[in-house]
N, C-alpha and C positions, 0 to 999 in steps of 0.2 A: 592153222591147225590146231583142233585140241583133241585130248585122248581123257576120258573121264572113265575110272575104273568101274562104277558100278554102285549100284544101292537096293538094297534089298525093299521089300513093301511099296514099290513105286512111290518114294519119295522126292523122285526126280521129274520134273517136267521140262521133258526134252523136246515135244511133239513142238514148240513154237519155234524152235532153234532150228530142229529139222524144214519145218517150212521155208523158212528164211533161206537158208544154205541152198537148200535144193532150188529155189524160184532165183538165186543168182548163179547158179550151175554148179554148186558143189556138192558134195555127197555127205550120207549120214547113213550108219550102220553100226551095228554092234560092235564089240572087240574082234570079233572071228569073220565079219565080211558079210553077216547075214542081215536082211531086212529089221530093223529094231521093231520090238513088239513093244506097245505100251500099254495094256492089261495084264502083265504082270511084273515082277521084280524087273528092273532094268540090269543086262549084261553089258554094262558099258558101254560106250561109244566112241567112235571116231568120227569128228568131222572136220573135213577137210575139202580141199580143191579135186577136181578128177587126175592130175597128173601124179600126186601123191598118195592117194588113200589107197589103193591096193597094194604098193610098197610098203604102206605103213603096216595095214594088217596083216601080211604077209612078216613082217619083223614080229609082231605081236604074237604072233601064231608060232613062233618058235621060244616062247619064254610063259606062255600061259597054256593049259589044259583047258580046254572047252567041257564044260560040265552039262 
């Protein structure tokens, strides 16, 4: 599992990681469980297996306010 807090101005290329992780049965979303956008600044990401993903996102939501 990986948690990345994000970056501004699209300086993070996470698209390749998303493809690889999802093809192997994992899940990639922004920090709030939303589908990640790649045409704007990255709102962080959570990369994990399906067993942990929702639990991790719910824990993050307790500590970070979505903008």
